[in-house]
C-alpha positions in Angstrom: 0.0 0.0 0.0 1.3 3.5 -0.9 2.3 5.8 1.9 -0.4 8.4 1.0 -3.2 5.8 0.9 -2.0 4.5 4.3 -2.2 8.0 5.7 -5.6 8.7 4.2 -6.9 5.4 5.7 -5.4 6.3 9.0 -7.1 9.7 9.0 -10.5 8.1 8.1 -10.1 5.6 10.9 -9.3 8.3 13.4 -12.3 10.3 12.3 -14.4 7.2 12.8 -13.0 6.7 16.3 -13.8 10.3 17.2 -10.2 11.6 17.2 -9.8 15.1 15.8 -8.1 15.4 12.4 -6.0 18.1 13.9 -4.7 15.7 16.5 -4.3 12.7 14.2 -2.6 14.6 11.4 -1.4 18.0 12.6 -0.5 20.8 10.2 3.2 20.2 10.6 2.9 16.6 9.4 0.5 17.5 6.6 3.1 20.0 5.4 5.8 17.4 5.5 3.6 15.0 3.6 2.9 17.6 0.9 6.7 18.1 0.6 7.1 14.4 0.0 8.5 13.4 3.4 7.3 10.0 4.4 7.1 10.7 8.1 4.5 8.5 9.9 1.7 10.3 11.8 2.9 11.5 15.3 0.7 8.9 17.0 2.9 6.1 15.5 6.3 7.7 16.3 8.5 7.1 19.3 8.8 9.8 21.9 12.3 10.8 20.8 11.6 10.8 17.1 8.4 12.8 17.5 10.2 15.3 19.7 13.1 15.7 17.3 10.8 16.1 14.2 8.8 18.8 15.9 11.8 20.7 17.4 13.6 20.6 14.1 10.7 21.9 12.1 10.0 24.7 14.6 13.6 25.7 14.7 13.9 25.8 10.9 10.8 28.0 10.6 12.0 30.3 13.5 15.5 30.7 12.0 14.0 31.7 8.7 11.6 34.1 10.3 14.3 35.7 12.5 16.6 36.0 9.5 13.9 37.9 7.6 13.3 40.1 10.6 17.0 40.8 11.0 17.7 41.4 7.3 14.6 43.1 6.1 13.5 45.1 9.1 17.1 45.7 10.4 16.3 44.5 14.0 19.3 44.6 16.3 21.2 41.3 16.6 20.8 41.3 20.4 17.1 41.4 20.1 17.2 38.7 17.4 19.2 36.4 19.7 16.9 37.0 22.6 13.9 36.3 20.5 15.5 33.1 19.2 16.2 31.9 22.7 12.7 32.6 23.8 11.1 30.9 20.8 13.4 27.9 21.1 12.4 27.5 24.7 8.7 27.8 23.9 8.9 25.4 20.9 10.9 22.8 22.9 8.3 22.9 25.7 5.4 22.8 23.3 6.9 19.9 21.4 7.6 18.0 24.6 4.0 18.3 25.8 2.5 17.5 22.4 4.7 14.4 22.0 3.6 13.2 25.5 0.0 13.6 24.4 0.6 11.7 21.2 2.2 8.9 23.2 -0.7 8.7 25.6 -3.2 8.6 22.7 -1.2 5.9 21.0 -1.4 3.8 24.2 -5.1 4.4 24.5 -5.8 3.4 20.9 -3.4 0.4 21.1 -2.0 1.0 17.6 0.8 -1.1 16.1 4.0 0.2 14.6 3.5 2.2 11.4 5.1 -0.6 9.4 2.6 -3.1 10.7 -0.4 -0.8 10.3 -2.8 -2.3 7.7 -0.6 -5.3 7.1 -1.6 -8.9 7.3 0.6 -9.5 10.3 -1.6 -7.0 12.3 -4.9 -8.5 11.4 -6.4 -10.5 14.3 -8.4 -13.7 14.0 -12.0 -13.2 15.2 -12.1 -16.7 16.8 -9.4 -15.6 19.3 -11.6 -12.8 20.7 -13.7 -13.9 23.6 
């Protein structure tokens, strides 16, 4: 199954289960998918991987934004450095708490690894369910 089809199926399944589309597939991940990055949804990633992806994306956006502010609007470099430190602290704490919430949701939904999602290995036999 293609990555995009798998993601679409996952989003449909989460909608059926009552999980918000913004939680199941946040804007950050949707943007990565549109760019062609095959990053699994955050519910399927490990804590460290999810944290690193979010921090890296926030840092990239903030560095670009601060460079524009510094170059175009001629903001003092001390102010730029202070803004960068404050934004990094905020994005790290935000990423930390969002990654924790994704991990908790993953445990509640009892989802398999992304590689096993929708595979024949993950399918259960109905006769084993009591």
